[in-house]
C-alpha positions as CSV (number, residue, x, y, z in Angstrom):
1,X,16.0,-27.1,123.5
2,X,16.9,-24.5,120.9
3,X,15.2,-21.1,120.9
4,X,13.1,-20.4,117.9
5,X,13.4,-16.9,116.5
6,X,10.1,-15.3,115.6
7,X,9.3,-12.9,112.8
8,X,8.9,-10.0,115.2
9,X,12.3,-10.7,116.8
10,X,14.1,-10.5,113.5
11,X,12.3,-7.5,112.2
12,X,11.4,-4.6,114.6
13,X,8.0,-3.2,114.7
14,X,7.8,-0.5,112.0
15,X,4.3,0.6,112.8
16,X,5.5,3.4,115.1
17,X,8.0,4.8,112.7
18,X,6.8,8.1,111.1
19,X,8.2,10.3,108.4
20,X,9.4,12.8,111.0
21,X,11.4,10.2,112.8
22,X,15.3,10.5,112.4
23,X,16.8,8.1,109.9
24,X,18.0,4.8,111.1
25,X,21.5,5.2,109.4
26,X,23.1,8.7,109.8
27,X,24.1,10.5,106.7
28,X,27.9,11.0,106.6
29,X,29.3,14.5,106.6
30,X,30.9,14.9,103.2
31,X,32.4,18.2,104.1
32,X,34.6,16.5,106.6
33,X,36.6,14.8,103.8
34,X,39.2,16.9,102.0
35,X,38.7,17.2,98.3
36,X,41.9,17.5,96.2
37,X,41.8,20.3,93.8
38,X,43.0,19.9,90.2
39,X,46.7,20.4,89.6
40,X,47.5,23.6,87.9
41,X,48.3,23.5,84.2
42,X,51.8,24.8,84.8
43,X,52.5,21.8,87.0
44,X,51.9,19.4,84.1
45,X,54.0,21.5,81.7
46,X,56.9,21.3,84.1
47,X,56.5,17.5,84.6
48,X,56.4,16.8,80.8
49,X,59.4,19.0,80.2
50,X,61.4,17.2,82.9
51,X,60.5,13.8,81.5
52,X,61.6,14.7,78.0
53,X,64.8,16.2,79.3
54,X,65.6,12.9,81.2
55,X,64.8,10.9,78.1
56,X,67.2,13.0,75.9
57,X,70.0,12.8,78.5
58,X,69.7,9.0,78.7
59,X,69.6,8.6,74.9
60,X,72.7,10.7,74.5
61,X,74.5,8.7,77.1
62,X,73.7,5.4,75.4
63,X,74.7,6.6,71.9
64,X,77.9,8.5,72.7
65,X,79.2,7.3,76.0
66,X,78.0,3.7,76.6
67,X,78.5,2.5,72.9
68,X,76.9,-1.0,73.1
69,X,79.3,-3.8,72.1
70,X,76.7,-5.8,70.2
71,X,77.2,-5.5,66.5
72,X,75.1,-7.3,63.9
73,X,76.8,-9.3,61.1
74,X,77.3,-7.1,58.1
75,X,77.2,-8.9,54.9
76,X,78.6,-5.8,53.2
77,X,82.0,-6.7,54.8
78,X,82.1,-10.0,52.8
79,X,83.3,-8.2,49.7
80,X,83.1,-4.4,49.4
81,X,84.0,-4.5,45.8
82,X,80.8,-6.2,44.9
83,X,78.9,-2.9,45.5
84,X,80.4,-1.5,42.3
85,X,80.1,-4.6,40.2
86,X,76.6,-5.6,39.2
87,X,77.7,-8.7,37.4
88,X,78.8,-10.5,40.6
89,X,76.4,-12.5,42.8
90,X,74.2,-10.7,45.3
91,X,75.5,-10.2,48.9
92,X,72.6,-12.5,50.1
93,X,74.0,-15.6,48.4
94,X,75.1,-18.7,50.4
95,X,78.6,-17.6,49.7
96,X,78.1,-14.4,51.6
97,X,76.5,-16.2,54.5
98,X,79.4,-18.7,54.7
99,X,82.1,-16.1,54.5
100,X,80.4,-13.8,57.0
101,X,80.0,-16.7,59.5
102,X,83.7,-17.6,59.1
103,X,84.8,-14.0,59.7
104,X,82.6,-13.6,62.8
105,X,83.5,-17.0,64.3
106,X,84.6,-16.6,67.9
107,X,88.3,-17.5,68.4
108,X,89.2,-20.5,70.4
109,X,90.3,-19.0,73.8
110,X,91.6,-22.3,75.0
111,X,94.3,-22.4,72.4
112,X,97.4,-20.3,72.6
113,X,97.7,-18.3,69.4
114,X,101.4,-18.7,69.4
115,X,101.1,-22.5,69.4
116,X,98.1,-22.7,67.0
117,X,98.2,-25.6,64.6
118,X,98.9,-24.8,60.9
119,X,96.1,-25.3,58.4
120,X,96.1,-28.5,56.4
121,X,97.4,-28.2,52.8
122,X,95.4,-30.0,50.1
123,X,96.9,-31.7,47.1
124,X,95.0,-31.8,43.8
125,X,93.3,-35.1,44.6
126,X,92.2,-33.9,48.0
127,X,91.1,-30.6,46.6
128,X,89.1,-32.2,43.9
129,X,87.3,-34.4,46.4
130,X,86.7,-31.4,48.7
131,X,85.2,-29.3,45.9
132,X,83.1,-32.1,44.6
133,X,81.8,-32.8,48.1
134,X,81.0,-29.1,48.6
135,X,79.1,-28.9,45.3
136,X,77.2,-32.3,45.7
137,X,76.1,-31.7,49.3
138,X,73.9,-28.7,48.5
139,X,72.9,-27.1,45.2
140,X,73.2,-23.7,46.8
141,X,76.9,-24.1,47.5
142,X,78.9,-22.0,45.1
143,X,82.6,-21.3,44.8
144,X,83.4,-17.7,45.8
145,X,84.1,-15.5,42.8
146,X,86.9,-13.7,44.6
147,X,89.3,-16.6,44.6
148,X,92.0,-17.3,42.1
149,X,91.3,-20.7,40.5
150,X,94.9,-21.0,39.5
151,X,96.0,-21.2,43.1
152,X,95.2,-23.8,45.8
153,X,91.9,-23.2,47.6
154,X,91.6,-22.2,51.2
155,X,90.4,-25.5,52.7
156,X,88.0,-23.7,55.1
157,X,86.0,-22.5,52.2
158,X,84.9,-25.9,51.1
159,X,85.3,-28.1,54.2
160,X,82.8,-27.9,57.1
161,X,85.2,-28.8,59.9
162,X,88.1,-27.1,61.6
163,X,91.0,-27.4,59.2
164,X,93.5,-26.6,62.0
165,X,92.1,-29.1,64.4
166,X,94.1,-32.1,65.7
167,X,92.0,-34.5,63.7
168,X,91.8,-32.5,60.5
169,X,93.7,-35.2,58.4
170,X,91.3,-37.9,59.6
171,X,88.2,-35.8,58.9
172,X,89.6,-34.9,55.4
173,X,90.0,-38.6,54.6
174,X,86.5,-39.3,55.8
175,X,85.2,-36.6,53.4
176,X,87.1,-38.1,50.5
177,X,85.7,-41.6,51.2
178,X,82.2,-40.3,51.7
179,X,82.0,-38.2,48.5
180,X,83.1,-41.0,46.2
181,X,81.0,-43.6,48.0
182,X,77.9,-41.4,47.5
183,X,78.9,-40.2,44.0
184,X,80.9,-43.0,42.4
185,X,80.1,-41.5,39.0
186,X,80.2,-37.7,38.7
187,X,79.9,-35.7,35.5
188,X,80.7,-32.0,35.2
189,X,78.7,-31.2,32.0
190,X,77.4,-28.4,29.8
191,X,73.7,-28.4,29.0
192,X,73.9,-27.2,25.4
193,X,76.9,-29.4,24.4
194,X,76.5,-32.3,21.9
195,X,79.5,-34.0,23.4
196,X,78.1,-33.8,26.9
197,X,74.8,-35.2,25.6
198,X,76.6,-38.2,24.2
199,X,78.3,-38.9,27.5
200,X,75.0,-38.7,29.3
201,X,73.4,-41.1,26.9
202,X,76.2,-43.6,27.6
203,X,75.7,-43.3,31.3
204,X,71.9,-43.6,30.9
205,X,72.3,-46.8,29.0
206,X,74.1,-48.4,32.0
207,X,71.2,-47.9,34.4
208,X,73.5,-47.1,37.3
209,X,72.7,-47.3,41.0
210,X,73.3,-44.9,42.5
211,X,72.5,-42.7,39.6
212,X,75.4,-40.6,38.2
213,X,75.7,-37.1,39.7
214,X,75.6,-34.6,36.9
215,X,76.6,-31.0,37.5
216,X,75.5,-28.6,34.8
217,X,78.4,-26.1,35.1
218,X,76.9,-23.6,32.6
219,X,73.8,-23.2,34.8
220,X,75.7,-22.2,37.9
221,X,76.5,-18.7,39.1
222,X,80.2,-19.7,39.7
223,X,80.6,-21.1,36.1
224,X,83.7,-19.1,35.2
225,X,85.7,-19.8,38.4
226,X,84.5,-23.4,38.7
227,X,85.4,-24.2,35.1
228,X,89.0,-23.0,35.5
229,X,89.3,-24.7,38.9
230,X,88.2,-28.0,37.4
231,X,90.7,-27.6,34.5
232,X,93.5,-27.2,37.0
233,X,92.5,-30.1,39.2
234,X,91.8,-32.6,36.4
235,X,94.5,-31.5,33.9
236,X,91.9,-31.1,31.2
237,X,90.9,-28.2,29.0
238,X,87.3,-28.9,28.1
239,X,84.0,-30.0,29.4
240,X,82.5,-32.6,30.0
241,X,84.7,-34.1,32.7
242,X,83.8,-37.6,33.9
243,X,85.0,-38.7,37.3
244,X,84.8,-42.4,38.3
245,X,85.7,-43.1,41.9
246,X,87.3,-39.7,42.0
247,X,89.5,-40.2,39.0
248,X,89.3,-38.5,35.7
249,X,88.4,-41.0,32.9
250,X,89.7,-38.9,30.0
251,X,88.6,-36.7,27.1
252,X,85.2,-37.6,25.5
253,X,86.8,-39.6,22.7
254,X,88.5,-41.8,25.2
255,X,85.3,-42.2,27.3
256,X,83.5,-43.5,24.2
257,X,86.3,-45.9,23.3
258,X,86.4,-47.3,26.9
259,X,82.7,-47.7,26.8
260,X,82.8,-49.8,23.6
261,X,85.6,-52.0,25.1
262,X,83.9,-52.5,28.4
263,X,86.6,-50.8,30.4
264,X,84.4,-48.0,31.4
265,X,81.9,-50.4,32.9
266,X,84.6,-52.3,34.7
267,X,85.9,-49.0,36.3
268,X,82.4,-48.0,37.3
269,X,81.8,-51.4,39.0
270,X,85.1,-51.1,40.9
271,X,84.1,-47.6,42.1
272,X,81.0,-49.1,43.8
273,X,78.2,-48.4,41.3
274,X,75.9,-51.2,40.1
275,X,75.3,-51.5,36.4
276,X,71.7,-52.3,35.5
277,X,70.9,-51.7,39.2
278,X,68.3,-49.1,38.4
279,X,66.7,-51.2,35.8
280,X,66.3,-54.2,38.1
281,X,64.9,-51.9,40.8
282,X,62.3,-50.5,38.4
283,X,61.4,-54.0,37.3
284,X,60.6,-55.0,40.9
285,X,58.2,-52.1,41.2
286,X,56.2,-53.4,38.2
Protein backbone atom coordinates (compact mmCIF):
# COMPACT_ATOMS: atom_id res chain seq x y z
CA UNK A 1 0.00 0.00 0.00
CA UNK A 2 1.54 3.28 -1.14
CA UNK A 3 2.18 6.06 1.32
CA UNK A 4 0.13 9.20 0.70
CA UNK A 5 2.00 12.40 1.22
CA UNK A 6 0.08 15.04 3.12
CA UNK A 7 0.17 18.77 2.67
CA UNK A 8 2.11 19.24 5.89
CA UNK A 9 4.75 16.74 4.79
CA UNK A 10 5.44 18.57 1.54
CA UNK A 11 5.39 22.01 3.05
CA UNK A 12 6.98 22.69 6.46
CA UNK A 13 5.15 24.54 9.14
CA UNK A 14 5.87 28.24 8.51
CA UNK A 15 3.95 29.48 11.57
CA UNK A 16 7.07 29.44 13.75
CA UNK A 17 9.22 31.41 11.28
CA UNK A 18 9.73 35.03 12.34
CA UNK A 19 11.37 38.00 10.69
CA UNK A 20 14.38 37.62 12.95
CA UNK A 21 15.01 34.05 11.91
CA UNK A 22 18.04 33.40 9.62
CA UNK A 23 17.24 33.01 5.91
CA UNK A 24 16.63 29.54 4.61
CA UNK A 25 19.14 30.06 1.72
CA UNK A 26 22.46 31.67 2.64
CA UNK A 27 23.52 34.74 0.69
CA UNK A 28 26.73 34.08 -1.26
CA UNK A 29 29.80 36.07 -0.42
CA UNK A 30 30.41 38.20 -3.49
CA UNK A 31 33.70 39.43 -2.18
CA UNK A 32 35.15 35.95 -2.46
CA UNK A 33 34.99 36.09 -6.30
CA UNK A 34 37.78 38.01 -8.07
CA UNK A 35 36.56 40.87 -10.24
CA UNK A 36 38.69 41.53 -13.31
CA UNK A 37 39.68 45.10 -13.70
CA UNK A 38 39.39 46.91 -17.05
CA UNK A 39 42.39 46.65 -19.31
CA UNK A 40 44.52 49.73 -19.49
CA UNK A 41 44.08 51.89 -22.62
CA UNK A 42 47.72 51.42 -23.59
CA UNK A 43 47.11 47.66 -23.79
CA UNK A 44 44.49 48.11 -26.52
CA UNK A 45 46.73 50.54 -28.39
CA UNK A 46 49.53 47.98 -28.46
CA UNK A 47 47.15 45.19 -29.59
CA UNK A 48 45.70 47.28 -32.43
CA UNK A 49 49.15 48.36 -33.61
CA UNK A 50 50.37 44.74 -33.61
CA UNK A 51 47.35 43.56 -35.63
CA UNK A 52 47.86 46.30 -38.25
CA UNK A 53 51.56 45.48 -38.46
CA UNK A 54 50.82 41.77 -39.08
CA UNK A 55 48.22 42.66 -41.76
CA UNK A 56 50.69 44.91 -43.59
CA UNK A 57 53.42 42.24 -43.51
CA UNK A 58 51.07 39.57 -44.89
CA UNK A 59 49.85 41.90 -47.67
CA UNK A 60 53.39 42.76 -48.74
CA UNK A 61 54.27 39.08 -48.82
CA UNK A 62 51.29 38.19 -51.02
CA UNK A 63 51.90 41.05 -53.47
CA UNK A 64 55.69 41.01 -53.84
CA UNK A 65 56.82 37.54 -52.79
CA UNK A 66 54.01 35.05 -53.38
CA UNK A 67 52.76 36.54 -56.72
CA UNK A 68 49.59 34.48 -57.30
CA UNK A 69 49.60 32.52 -60.56
CA UNK A 70 45.94 33.14 -61.34
CA UNK A 71 45.62 35.69 -64.11
CA UNK A 72 42.29 36.86 -65.59
CA UNK A 73 41.77 36.81 -69.34
CA UNK A 74 42.60 40.23 -70.67
CA UNK A 75 40.68 41.19 -73.75
CA UNK A 76 43.13 44.01 -74.32
CA UNK A 77 45.61 41.37 -75.50
CA UNK A 78 43.37 40.46 -78.44
CA UNK A 79 44.51 43.42 -80.45
CA UNK A 80 46.41 46.25 -78.77
CA UNK A 81 46.21 48.35 -81.90
CA UNK A 82 42.46 48.76 -81.46
CA UNK A 83 42.99 51.08 -78.51
CA UNK A 84 44.21 53.76 -80.92
CA UNK A 85 41.65 53.09 -83.64
CA UNK A 86 38.09 54.13 -82.77
CA UNK A 87 36.66 52.85 -86.08
CA UNK A 88 37.38 49.21 -85.27
CA UNK A 89 34.93 47.03 -83.33
CA UNK A 90 34.86 47.17 -79.55
CA UNK A 91 37.03 44.78 -77.58
CA UNK A 92 33.83 43.24 -76.15
CA UNK A 93 32.69 41.85 -79.50
CA UNK A 94 32.29 38.07 -80.08
CA UNK A 95 35.51 38.27 -82.07
CA UNK A 96 37.39 39.34 -78.95
CA UNK A 97 35.84 36.57 -76.87
CA UNK A 98 36.72 33.96 -79.49
CA UNK A 99 40.31 35.09 -79.96
CA UNK A 100 40.88 35.44 -76.21
CA UNK A 101 39.57 31.94 -75.61
CA UNK A 102 41.85 30.57 -78.32
CA UNK A 103 44.91 32.33 -76.92
CA UNK A 104 44.24 31.14 -73.39
CA UNK A 105 43.40 27.56 -74.36
CA UNK A 106 45.38 25.06 -72.33
CA UNK A 107 47.91 23.09 -74.37
CA UNK A 108 47.39 19.40 -74.83
CA UNK A 109 49.90 17.89 -72.42
CA UNK A 110 49.36 14.38 -73.75
CA UNK A 111 50.76 15.29 -77.16
CA UNK A 112 54.43 15.74 -77.77
CA UNK A 113 55.01 19.22 -79.30
CA UNK A 114 57.71 17.81 -81.53
CA UNK A 115 55.25 15.36 -83.08
CA UNK A 116 52.20 17.72 -83.18
CA UNK A 117 49.97 17.30 -86.20
CA UNK A 118 50.03 20.08 -88.80
CA UNK A 119 46.93 22.19 -89.18
CA UNK A 120 44.64 21.32 -92.08
CA UNK A 121 44.84 23.58 -95.13
CA UNK A 122 41.59 24.74 -96.77
CA UNK A 123 41.07 25.15 -100.48
CA UNK A 124 38.69 27.83 -101.75
CA UNK A 125 35.64 25.53 -101.74
CA UNK A 126 36.30 24.39 -98.18
CA UNK A 127 37.09 27.91 -97.04
CA UNK A 128 33.83 29.24 -98.52
CA UNK A 129 31.88 26.50 -96.74
CA UNK A 130 33.66 27.20 -93.44
CA UNK A 131 33.03 30.95 -93.67
CA UNK A 132 29.37 30.45 -94.64
CA UNK A 133 28.85 28.00 -91.79
CA UNK A 134 30.50 30.43 -89.36
CA UNK A 135 28.25 33.30 -90.46
CA UNK A 136 25.02 31.31 -90.71
CA UNK A 137 25.39 29.61 -87.33
CA UNK A 138 25.19 32.80 -85.24
CA UNK A 139 24.48 36.39 -86.33
CA UNK A 140 27.05 37.58 -83.76
CA UNK A 141 29.89 35.78 -85.53
CA UNK A 142 32.09 38.24 -87.38
CA UNK A 143 35.28 37.87 -89.37
CA UNK A 144 38.21 39.49 -87.50
CA UNK A 145 39.17 42.82 -88.98
CA UNK A 146 42.85 42.04 -88.44
CA UNK A 147 43.07 39.33 -91.09
CA UNK A 148 44.21 39.80 -94.65
CA UNK A 149 41.28 38.71 -96.90
CA UNK A 150 43.63 38.18 -99.81
CA UNK A 151 45.33 35.33 -97.93
CA UNK A 152 43.87 31.97 -96.79
CA UNK A 153 42.12 32.14 -93.45
CA UNK A 154 43.35 30.47 -90.30
CA UNK A 155 40.93 27.50 -90.10
CA UNK A 156 40.72 27.77 -86.32
CA UNK A 157 39.07 31.19 -86.61
CA UNK A 158 35.95 29.87 -88.37
CA UNK A 159 35.84 26.19 -87.37
CA UNK A 160 34.74 25.03 -83.91
CA UNK A 161 36.84 21.86 -83.74
CA UNK A 162 40.53 21.09 -83.35
CA UNK A 163 41.98 21.65 -86.81
CA UNK A 164 45.10 19.68 -85.80
CA UNK A 165 43.22 16.65 -84.52
CA UNK A 166 43.40 13.20 -86.08
CA UNK A 167 39.82 13.50 -87.39
CA UNK A 168 40.03 17.09 -88.64
CA UNK A 169 39.44 16.12 -92.29
CA UNK A 170 36.31 14.12 -91.42
CA UNK A 171 34.96 16.93 -89.26
CA UNK A 172 35.60 19.46 -92.03
CA UNK A 173 33.65 17.33 -94.50
CA UNK A 174 30.81 17.10 -91.98
CA UNK A 175 30.75 20.90 -91.69
CA UNK A 176 30.58 21.26 -95.47
CA UNK A 177 27.74 18.75 -95.80
CA UNK A 178 25.82 20.33 -92.94
CA UNK A 179 26.06 23.96 -94.03
CA UNK A 180 24.79 23.32 -97.57
CA UNK A 181 22.10 20.94 -96.33
CA UNK A 182 20.80 23.59 -93.94
CA UNK A 183 21.35 26.47 -96.39
CA UNK A 184 20.93 25.09 -99.92
CA UNK A 185 20.29 28.63 -101.19
CA UNK A 186 22.41 31.38 -99.68
CA UNK A 187 22.54 34.98 -100.86
CA UNK A 188 25.18 37.53 -99.88
CA UNK A 189 23.31 40.74 -100.57
CA UNK A 190 23.30 44.51 -100.14
CA UNK A 191 20.25 46.12 -98.61
CA UNK A 192 20.13 49.27 -100.73
CA UNK A 193 20.93 47.66 -104.06
CA UNK A 194 18.38 47.43 -106.90
CA UNK A 195 20.12 44.34 -108.29
CA UNK A 196 20.00 42.60 -104.93
CA UNK A 197 16.33 43.48 -104.65
CA UNK A 198 15.63 41.82 -108.00
CA UNK A 199 17.40 38.60 -106.98
CA UNK A 200 15.42 38.53 -103.73
CA UNK A 201 12.19 38.87 -105.67
CA UNK A 202 13.14 35.92 -107.87
CA UNK A 203 13.82 33.79 -104.81
CA UNK A 204 10.62 34.95 -103.10
CA UNK A 205 8.58 33.89 -106.11
CA UNK A 206 9.87 30.31 -105.76
CA UNK A 207 8.50 29.85 -102.19
CA UNK A 208 11.51 27.77 -101.21
CA UNK A 209 11.69 25.39 -98.27
CA UNK A 210 13.96 25.84 -96.45
CA UNK A 211 13.83 29.57 -97.02
CA UNK A 212 16.92 31.11 -98.60
CA UNK A 213 19.55 32.38 -96.19
CA UNK A 214 20.16 36.06 -96.91
CA UNK A 215 23.19 37.83 -95.44
CA UNK A 216 23.02 41.62 -95.67
CA UNK A 217 26.74 42.30 -95.95
CA UNK A 218 26.43 46.08 -95.71
CA UNK A 219 24.76 45.78 -92.29
CA UNK A 220 27.60 43.79 -90.73
CA UNK A 221 30.54 45.26 -88.77
CA UNK A 222 32.93 43.13 -90.86
CA UNK A 223 31.59 44.41 -94.19
CA UNK A 224 34.93 45.53 -95.62
CA UNK A 225 36.87 42.34 -94.86
CA UNK A 226 33.95 39.99 -95.64
CA UNK A 227 33.30 41.60 -99.03
CA UNK A 228 36.90 41.19 -100.19
CA UNK A 229 36.99 37.67 -98.76
CA UNK A 230 33.89 36.66 -100.74
CA UNK A 231 35.30 38.19 -103.91
CA UNK A 232 38.42 36.03 -103.55
CA UNK A 233 36.53 32.82 -102.74
CA UNK A 234 33.87 33.17 -105.45
CA UNK A 235 35.98 34.84 -108.17
CA UNK A 236 33.45 37.65 -108.47
CA UNK A 237 33.79 41.38 -108.12
CA UNK A 238 30.33 42.55 -107.08
CA UNK A 239 27.40 41.83 -104.80
CA UNK A 240 24.95 40.09 -104.69
CA UNK A 241 26.52 36.62 -104.70
CA UNK A 242 24.11 33.68 -104.96
CA UNK A 243 25.25 30.26 -103.75
CA UNK A 244 23.21 27.17 -104.63
CA UNK A 245 24.50 24.01 -103.01
CA UNK A 246 27.74 25.81 -102.20
CA UNK A 247 28.38 26.83 -105.81
CA UNK A 248 28.33 30.33 -107.23
CA UNK A 249 25.55 30.70 -109.77
CA UNK A 250 27.00 33.69 -111.57
CA UNK A 251 26.59 37.44 -111.97
CA UNK A 252 23.08 38.93 -111.60
CA UNK A 253 22.42 38.93 -115.33
CA UNK A 254 23.16 35.23 -115.57
CA UNK A 255 20.96 34.53 -112.55
CA UNK A 256 18.01 36.25 -114.26
CA UNK A 257 18.67 34.37 -117.49
CA UNK A 258 18.84 30.99 -115.72
CA UNK A 259 15.61 31.78 -113.87
CA UNK A 260 13.75 32.46 -117.13
CA UNK A 261 15.06 29.21 -118.65
CA UNK A 262 14.22 27.12 -115.58
CA UNK A 263 17.85 26.16 -115.02
CA UNK A 264 18.00 28.01 -111.73
CA UNK A 265 14.99 26.09 -110.41
CA UNK A 266 16.59 22.82 -111.47
CA UNK A 267 19.86 23.63 -109.66
CA UNK A 268 17.95 24.63 -106.53
CA UNK A 269 16.01 21.37 -106.54
CA UNK A 270 19.23 19.36 -106.93
CA UNK A 271 20.70 21.26 -103.98
CA UNK A 272 17.91 19.96 -101.74
CA UNK A 273 15.44 22.86 -101.55
CA UNK A 274 11.77 22.38 -102.38
CA UNK A 275 10.18 24.82 -104.80
CA UNK A 276 6.67 25.92 -103.75
CA UNK A 277 7.28 24.09 -100.47
CA UNK A 278 6.60 27.17 -98.39
CA UNK A 279 3.42 27.93 -100.28
CA UNK A 280 2.05 24.42 -99.73
CA UNK A 281 2.95 24.60 -96.06
CA UNK A 282 1.08 27.87 -95.66
CA UNK A 283 -1.94 26.47 -97.53
CA UNK A 284 -2.16 23.60 -95.05
CA UNK A 285 -2.32 26.03 -92.13
CA UNK A 286 -5.31 27.75 -93.71
